N, C-alpha and C positions, 0 to 999 in steps of 0.2 A: 783900546789900542788893539790892532790886529796881532794875533799871536801865530807863530810858526810852529807846527808840530806840537800843538797844545801847550806850549810853554816858552819857546825860544822867541826872540824878537822877530818882527816882520821881515820876511825875505823880499828881496827886490824882484818885482814881477818880470817874467821873461816876455820878450816880444814873440808874437805868434808867427811873424813873417821871418822865414829863414833864408831869404834870398833877396837879391836886388832887381831881379828881372820881373817880367809880368806874365800872367797866365793868359790863355786864350780868352776871347770875349765870353764864350759860353761858360767856362770854368770860373772866370772872375765874377760873372753875374751870379752864378750858383753860390759861390762862397760868400758873396756880399749879402745874399738874401737868406743866409743861414743863421743870422743872429735872432734867436727866438726863445720863448719861454717854454718850460716843460711842465705839463700837467701829468705826463707819463701815464696815461690811461687810468688815473685815479679819480675818484669823485671829489670835487672841490666845491665847498659851500661856505659862506661867511657865517661865523657864529659869534655871539657876544662872550666876552671874557668876564667872569664873575669877579676876578681879582681887582680889576681897575675900571671896569665898565666900558672898556674900549672893545673894538671888534678885531678879532684875529683874522688876518687876511685869507688864510687858507687852512682847511681841515682836510687831510687826506686819510683815507682808510681803505684797507684791502683785506683779502681773506685771511691773511696772517695776523691780523690785529694790529698792524702798524698804524699809529695815529700820530699825525704831525700838524701842530698849529704853528706855522712859520710866519712870523711877523715881518721878516725882511729876508727874502731869498737871496738878495744881492750881498748880504753880509759875508765876509770872508770867514770861513770855518777854520782853515789851516792852509799852509803852503807845503807842497811836497816836491822833492827833487825829481827831475825827469828820468825816465828809465832808458831812454835812447840816446842821451847826450854823451859825448866823449868826456873823459875825466878832466880834460883841460878847459872845458866850457860847459860845465854842468848848469842846466837851467832849472829854475824852480817855478812851479805853476800854482796859482792861487785856486783853491777849491772853495766854492761858495756853499752856503747853507742849502741853496736850491739844488746844487749838483749832488750834495749828499742825499737829499731827499729823493732825487731821481734815481740814484744808485740803489736805494732801498725799495723803490717802487717797481712795478712791472715795466718791462719784461724781465729784468735781471733779478730783482728781489734778493740782493746780496745779504748774506748773514754776517754776523759780527766778525767772524774770522776772515772772510774775504774782504770785507770793507776795511778791516785793519791792515790787510796786506796792500790794498790800493792806496791807503793813506800812509803807508810805510810805518805802521805802528805794531806790526805783527810780532816782532822780536823784542820790543822794548819792555822794560819792567812795568808790570801792571798796566800794560797798554790796553788790554781788553776792558778793564774796569774803568780806566780814564776815558776811553772812547764812549762807553755806555753813559757815563756821567755827563759828558759833553753833549751827547745826543738828547738826553733827558732835559738838559737846560734849554735846548732849542725846540723842545716839544716833540721829539721823536722817540717813541718807545719801541725798542727792538727786542722782541720776545726771544727768550733763550731756546736753543734747539731749533731755530728756524732753518728751513731748507731753502737753498737757492732754487730759482725757477729756470734759469738758462744754463746751458753748457758753458764752462769756463774756457776762454780762448786767450791768446796773447793780448788781444784788444781789451780784455777785461781788466788787465793791470794798468791800463792807461787812463789818466784823468782826461776830461774833455779838452782842456787846453793843449795837452800834448798830442791828443788824437787829431785836433784841428791843425796843429803845427805840422804833424806828419803828412796830413792830406795836402797841405799847401806845398810842402817840399816835393811830394810825389807828383803833384800836378805840374810843378815847375820842371822836374826832370823829364816827365813825359813830353812836355811841350818843346823842350830844348835839346834833349839828348836821344829821343827815340829815333832809330834809323829808318824812318818811313820811306825815304827815297831809295836807299839801298835795298830794302826788302821789296819795294815795288819793281825796281829794275831787275832784280833776280827772278821774280815770278813772271815778269813780262817776257823774259828770255825763254821761259819754259812754255810759253803760249804765243809764239811768234808766227804761227802758220797764217799766211795772208787770208786764207779762206775762213778762219775762225775769228779774225779781228773784230768784225762787226758784232758777232754774237757775244763775244767776251766784253766788248764795250757796253752793250746793253745790260749785261749782267752786273757790271760795275756800277752803272748809273742807277739800276734798281736797288742795289745794295746800299749805295750812298743815300738814296731817298729813305729807305727803311731806317738806316742808322740816324739820319737827321730827325725822323719822327720820334725815335726813342730818346735821342739827346734832348729834344724839345720837351719831352715828358719829364725827364730828370731835372731840367732847368726850371720847371714849374713846381718842383717839390718845395713845400713850405714846412718841412719837419722842424719842430721846435728845437732850438739849441741855444742855451744860455737862458736869460731871464726876460725875454720879450716875446710877444706873440705876433707873428705875421698874419696877414689876411690870406685865407685859403683860396686857391685857384682851382685845384683838382677836386673831383668828386670825393666825398668822405671815404668811400670804400677803398679807393686807390690810395688816397693820402694816408689812411691809417696803416696800410701795409708798408708804405715808404717810411712812415714815422717809426714803426717797429724796427725796421732795418737800421734807421739812424740811431735809435736808442741802444740797440745791441752793439753798434760800432762807435758810439759816443761822438757822432758827427763825422767820422772818417769815411763811412761807406759811400754816401752820396757823391761827395767831391772826388773820391777815388774812381767811381764808375764814370763820372764826367771826364776825368783826366784820361782814362783808358779809351773812352769813345773819341776824344779829341785826337789821340794818337792813331786810332784806326781810321778816322776820317782823313787825316793827313796822308795815310797810306793810300787810301782810295783816290785822292786827288793826284798823287804822284803816279799811281797806276794808269790813270786816264791820260796823263801827260806822256807817259811812256808808250802807251798804245798809239797815240796820235803821232808820235815820232816814228814808230815802226811803220805805221800806215803810210806816212809821207815818204819814207825810204823805199817802201815796196812798190809805190806807184811810179817811181822814176821821174818822168818829166811832167807829172801832174795828172796822168790818166789813171783811172781806177783799174783794178785787176780785170774787171769785166770788159772795159774798153780795150785793154791790151789783147784779150782773147779775140774780140771782134775784129781788131785790126789784123791779127794773124790769119783769120779766116778769109778776110778780104784779099790779102796778099796771095794766099793759096789759090783763091778763085781766079784771080787775074792770071796766074801762071797757067 
């Protein structure tokens, strides 16, 4: 039976979706393709088990001497309460054995103290000893005095489930609440000179193209998250860097970048609409500014 916090009964799993709306197509595509397994830059080879003659699925080793033979990375290790929930609606997130192994592997390489904090066992009685015993039972040996590899941020305290939940909520807010039209109208008023409209429109179109190229790159990110492995699309050199970013943010980083790009793209679209509106108003009865000047010269010549 799955245990919560190393001893209490299994907690109800929280839903990752915190809203009833929908994200933009690019963000939805990105989030949908982020279900993936973590090898987290460790060496993985199958080895035989002398105990029962079976094969342990994964053996992970790094420079700190962490060895983990994980037979089922999908097994629930514990459940932890969310850190960002209101008191009236506290959510609990299931932490799998695979996620624990990922937190102990590069790039984070959490030590016992930090891992205990993430799993909300730092202040409990004999929490450190119980944690080490649980890790040993799943084949993870955490050396004493181990030093963390990455800087601690607020994202370090989040488990993967809550990080993904936060990313989805952030994407929803960017899609539905970001004032793209108001920002575009304000800046369009600052650049309403008829002689500059054509140049500014070209600048916006070029920016939109560059933004689309970058958004397409992020949409092809196949960073592992969870316990399945997606087929890679990007070159290994680029994908490894994106995977590092995803591991450091526990799945929040990529979708958050995607959401911000969507908000910026919405601003660019509204800016182009605003420029077209200004251009139409400045041309009066449909003649361009150049045509108006030519007409004035013809009138003066006739006089």
